[in-house]
N, C-alpha and C positions, 0 to 999 in steps of 0.2 A: 539721354546724350548730349540734347543740344542746352537742356538745362543743368547739367551736373559738369558741364566743361567750360572753360572759357576760351574760346578760340583765339584772343587778342591778347592773351598774356602775355607771349614772347614777343610783342609788338608794344607792350605798353612798358616794358621794362627796358626797350633796346634804347640804345645810345644813339641810332642814327639820325643824321640832320633830316631825312626825308619822312621820319616816323609819323607823321600825322596821316601823309600822304598814302604810305602804305597800310594804315588802319583802314581809310576811305574805302581803297582799293578792294580789300579784303572784305569789308564790310559788303559791297556792291558785289563781290563775285559769289560768295556767300549768302546773301539777301538775310545778314544778321542783322538787321534794323528791320525785317518782319518777325511776329510772332511764330515760335514752332510751329503750332498746328496751321497756320496760315502758310509757310513755308513748306510745310508737309503736300499741300495742297497745288502750288508751284512746281514742284518736285515730279509730283504724280501725273500732272498735266503735260509734262514734256515726257514724262515714262511712257503716258497713253500712246504718243505717235510713234514710237518703237514698233507700236503691233499694229500698225497700219501704216500703207504704201504712202507716207509723207516722205518726200526723198529729200534729205539731209535736214531733215528737221527734228527727228530722233536726239533726244538730250536727256542724260541722266545728271546734268548738273557740271560744275566745272571743282577742283580741286584750289585749295589757297594759292597755291603756282600757276593756276590760270588753262591748267592742263585739262580736258575734256573727260570724265570718267569712261564714256563710249572708246575713247582711243586706250586707255589705259588696261580696260577690264581684259581683251583679248591677249595682251600680251602677258597680264599676270595669269590668266586661264592656261595659257601653252606653257609658261613655266612649270605651273603645278602640275599639269597632266604629264610633261615629259617627268616630272619626280613620282607621282604616285602609280603610273600605269603599270611600270615593270615591277613594283612592289607589290600591286594586286594582284597582278597575274601569276608572280611565283608563291606570293601568300595562298593562293586558292590550290595552286598544283602540290605545290609541297606540304600545305595543312589538310588538306584532303586524302592525299596518299598516305601521309604519315597515321593521320586519325583511322584511316580505312585498318593499315597494318597493325594499328593498336589495337583496333576492335576484335579484328579477327585470331590476334595473339594475346587474349583479353588476360590479364593478371601475370602474363610471363615477365620476364625480368625485360625486354624491349617497352612492354606496355608500361610498366612501372617507370622507368629510365625517361622515357617520353613524354609521362606525364607530369614527372618532376620539372624535367626542362621546358615545358610548356607553360607550364603554371608560375615558373621562375621568370619566364621573358613576360609572361603577361602584367606580371607584377612591377615589371622593372621601367621606372620611369623614363621617358623617350629622352630628356635632357640628358640622363646618365649613359643611357645607350648611345645619343650622337657624341658625346664627350668621349668616352671609351673607344670609340672607334676613329675618331680623330686621332687620338693620342696613340694606340698598339696598332691600328690597321694604316692608316695612311701616314704616319710620321715613321713608324716601325719599318713599312715595308718599303716606301722611298730606302730607308738606311739601309735594308737589307739588298737593294738593287744594286747598291755600291759595291757587295760583294756578294753575286747571288750563289750562294753554296748552303746545301742543306747537310748538314754532320750526317755522317753514318747512324750514329745511336740514335738521334731524332726523326731519324727516316724510318727506323724498326719500330719505335714507341707508334710513330703516326701510323705504319702499316698494320700494327698490332689493332691500334683501336678501333681503325676502318674493319680490322675483320674482324672483331667481336661484334660490330653493329651489322654487319651484312650477315653472319651466322644466324642473328636474332630473326633478321626479316624473314630470313628463308626459312627456318625452324627446321622440323622433323627427326627424326632417331638421332641418336649419340653420334654414331660413324658417318651419317651426312652431316651434322655439323660441324665434327671434326677435318672433314676433307673441306668444308665449306670455307673454315676457317685457315685450315694452310693455303688453300689456293688463293684465296683473298689477300691471305699475307704476303704471300710470293708476290702476287701480282702489283700490288700497292705500293709495297716497301723497294722492289726493283725498280717500278717506275720513278719515283722518288730519287733514287741513287741515281739512275738513267739521267733524268734530267738535270741533276747537279752537276753531274760528270759534262755534259755537253751544252752548259750554260744555255738551256732552254727559257729559263725566267727573264734571262735578256733580250734572248730572241726567239720565243713562242712560236709553235706552228703545226698544226696537226699533221702536214705532210699527206703525200699520196699514199703509204703505208696505214696512217692513223686512217686516212678517208675510207679506204677499200674495209679496214676489220671494223670501224665502227659503221658504217654503212650497213654491212650484214648481219652485226649483231643488233641494228636498230631493226632490221627487216625480221630477224628471228623472235627480237622481244616482242616488238608491236602483232605478229601473227600469233604468238602464242598467247597472248594477252585475250586479243580480242576473238581467236578462230579456235586457238588450241593447237599444241604442238602434230596433232596427229592429222591436222585438217589438210588436205594436199591443195587444193585450190587456195585456200590462204597463205601457205607457204610459197606456191608459183608466184601468185601475185607480187607479193612483199618482195620476193627473189630477184623478179625480173623488174620492179621499180629501183631496186637497188643497183639491179647492173646496170639501168641507163643515169642512175644518177652517178654513179663512178666512173661513167664515160663522161658525164656531162660536164665533172669536175674539172676534167683536162682539157674539155672542149671551151671553155669558156675561161679559162684564165687570161688570155690578151683581152676579150672583152672587158672583163673586171677591172682590166688596169685603166679604160677610157670610161667607166661606167659614170652613171650620175642615177637617182633616187628612182626616175621614169623607168630605167632599163632594170632596174632590180626590180621594181615591181611589174616589169611585164615577164621578167624570166621567173618570178613567184608564181606568177598565176599560169605561165604554159609549164609549170611542173607540178602543178594541183592537176590542171586540165590533163595530163599525162598519166597523174597516176590514178585519176579518176575514170580515165579512158580502159586503163589496163585492168584495174578491178571488174568494170563492166564488161570487158571480152573474157574474161578469164573465170569471172563469179559462176555462172551456171545458174544453180537451183537459188544460192545465196548471192545474188548480185550485191543488195544493200553494203552486207556484210564486208564482202570483197573491195568496194568501191572505199567503204570507208579507211579499211586496210591501205590502201593505193595512197590516199590521198595524205593519210599520217606518216607514212612510210615517206613517201616525195618533200612532205613538209618539214620532216627532221634532217632529212639528206642536205634537201637545200641551207637551213639553217648552220648544218655542219662546214658547208661552203664556205658562206658568209663570215663566220667564225673565225675559219682559218684565214681569209684572205685580209679580216682585223690584224689577224696575230701577225701578219707579214709586214703589216705597216708599223708595227709596236716600235723597232727600233728607230725609225724615223723621230717618230712622236715622241719618245724618252730621250732622243738627242734635243729636238727641240726647245722640250720641259727642261732642259740640263739634268738630265737624270732621275727628276723627282715626277713621275707623271700622275701620282693619285694627287688630288686637288682637295682641298679642305673648305674653301669659300666659293662663293657664286657657282651660276648654271654654265659657264664657260669662259676660257681665258680670253680677257680683252684685248680686242687686236688682232687677235690670233686669225692668221687667215691663208694657210699652206696653199690653198689651191687644191686639194686634194680631199675626194668626198670621205678616203676612208682613215684620214687624218683626222678631220673633221668630225667624224663619226666618234671618233676615240677620244678626243677632248671633250667631246658632250657625256660620254659614259663615262670617264675617270670623272668629270666634275660630279653627277648625279649617282656614283657608284654609293657614295658612305651615306646619302640621303635615305636610297633605295632600301639599304640594307638596314638602316636604322628602323624603317618603317615596317620591315619584312619582319623584323623579330618579332616585332608588338601584334601585327596581324595574323601571322603565321600561327600563333599559341590561340588566338580565337577560332580560326578555322578548324586547328586540330581538335581541339575539345569539342566544336560542333561535331564535325564529322564521325569522331568515336562516339559519342553518346549517339546520334541517329544511326551508324551501322549496330551497332548492341541491340538498339530498338528493334532493328528491320529484320535482325537476323533471328529474332524471338519471334517473328509473326510466322500465321498458320502458311502463309502460299509459301514460305521460307521453305519449313519443313515438311511440307508435303513436295516440293519441288526436290529436295534430299531425298526423300522416302521413294522418289520414282526412280532413282539413281543419277539423278545428273551429277557432274563432274562439279567438284567445289568452284572452280571458274568460271563455271557456267550461271550458279548460285547467285555467287559475290558480284559479276560485272553486270551480266544481262537482267538479273530479278533485283537485288539487294541496294546497286549502286543508284540506278537511277532514282529510286525513292529516296534514299539520302541526299540527292541533289535538290529535292523542292524545299526542303526548309532552308537549306543552304544557299539559295536563290533569292531567297528573302533577305538572307544577309548581306549577301553581296551587293544587292542593289541599296540597301542602307551605307553600308561601308563605301560604298561608289559615289555618293551622293555627298557624304562625309568630306572625304578626303578630296574632293575636289574644290571644297572649301578651303583647302591649303591645312596641312601641318604646321600650324604656327609656331611651335617651339621648336619643330626640326628645319624650319624656313629661317628663321631666326639664327639658329646656331650656324648653318651652312650659307647664309647670306644667299640666300636661293628668291630673287623677286618675285616669290608668286603670290598668287590669292590670301594668303595667310597673312604673309608679310604686307600686304595693300592692307587689309584689314586692322592690323595691329597700327602701323604707321599712322592711320589716320584715325584710329581712335585715340589715341595720345597726342595728337594735336587739334582733337575737337572738331576735324572736318568731316560733316555729317555726310557729302553727298556721295564720297567714294564707299563710307560704309552702307549706306541705303545701296547703292549699285550692287555691294559684294551680296547682301542679305538677297536681294533681286534674282540674282545667280544661283545661289543655292538654293532657294526656295522652287525655281523653274527646276534645276538638277533632281531635286528631293521627289517631286511628281513625275518627271519623267523616267527617271530609274526605277520606282516605283512601278509606275504602268507598264514597263517593259517586264518585270519581274511577273505582275499579273498576267502578260502574253507568254511568257517562257512557261508558266506552270500547265498551260494546253500541251506543249512539245515534250513536258516530264511526265505529265499525268492523265493517263488516257480517259478518267472520268470527267476532265475538265474539257469544256470547247469554246470555243471563239466563234461566235456567229455576230 
C-alpha cells in the first residue's frame, strides 16, 4: 500500500498558503520519510506494547489528521457490531429454520420455492439490495405513513400469499392443507384490515390482549417443539411461565417508563432465572428439557414486552422525525437527544434497519442452503433410520437427533462469517453512510493512510483467530465424540 499510493498527492496540488508546513506535518505523523519495511518495524514496536501492561504506551500509529488509531478502532467497531449483530442472528435463525423445513419437505413446492428465492438472494449484489431498500422500503414506507391505510384488495392478496406459504410449511393431507390455508387467510387478511381501520401503523402496539394471546401461543409452540404436545410436564412448565410473564407485563409498566439499560438487564436476568426455576421444580425426571422450555418461554415473552414498550414510543418518535422515521444515512440522528431511552433505541433501530435487512438477505441464503444440504444428509444416516424404526415421533428424530448434527458444520460457517462481518460490510456501510470498520478501511485506503489500515487488519486477524477457536470449543458441546481436556 505504501508503494502503490501517494499520501501527499492532495497536498501537492493544494493552493493553501501553508502547504509546505502541512506536508512536513504529514510526513512526520506518518513517518513517510522512512522506507516502508523500516516503517513497519516502527509500527510493530508500538503495537507490541498493546500486548503487555505498558500503561498509556500502546500505539497503532496516527491518522493523517493526527487522531490515534487506538481511539478510532473502538468507535468504528461499535458501529459495525451494531449493524451486523442483528443481521447475523436473524440470518442464522431464519436460514436454519427455512433450510430444515426445506429438507423435511424435500422436492415439495415449499422446497422448490425457497430454493429459488435463496439462490436469487445469494446472487443479488449487495449494492443493488441496499439501493432497492432505500428506494422502496425507506422512501416508500415513509410516504405510506402519511396516510397509513392498506386497501382491502391488497390485504386479501397478502393474506392469500401468506396462507399458501403457511400451508406449504405445515404440509399433510389435502384436507389439512385446505383447513390451514383457510385459517391462515382469514387471520392474516382480517388482521391487516383491522390494523388499517384502527390506524395501527401510525400508533402501533401489541396491547394486553395481544400479549396474552401471543404469550400462550409461544408457550404452546415451545412446549410442542421441545417436548411434544402430549408431554404434560412440558406444557405445565410453559403454561406457568406464560402466566407469570403475562402478570409481569402489567406489573412492570410503570417501571419501564423510567427504566434504563441496567434495569432492563436486571429484569431479563430475573425472567430467565424464574423460567429455569419453574422448569426445575416441575421437570421431574426430565428437568433439563423443562428448564430449557422455561428459559425459552421467559425469553420470548420478555422480548414481546420490550417490543410492546418500543411500539408505545413510536408516535412520539415519528413526531420528532417529522413523520419520516425510517432513515437512509448514518447510524443515528445527529444531535438527537430525547432524554428517553425508548426513543433513543428507536432512533438507533430505524437507522440500522435497512443495513441489517441488506446484510440479512445475503447471509440468509447461505445458511438456508447449508442447513438444507446438511439436514438431507443427516436424515439419510443409519442412526436416523434406526430411530424411526424404533417408532420415535418425527419431532424427536428431527429435533433431538438430526438437528444437533446439522449444527456442527454450520458452527464453522458462523465463526467464519462473524469474523468477516466484524471487518465491516464495506459496500453496505458506504451506501448507508455508517462510520464502521469497513468505512474506516475504505477511507484510509483511498488516502494512502497506512496506519489505520494496519490497525484494521490487526483487529480482523484477532477476530478470525478468536471465533475459529470458539468454534472448535463449541464442537465439544454439539458432538459427544469431541472432548476438551
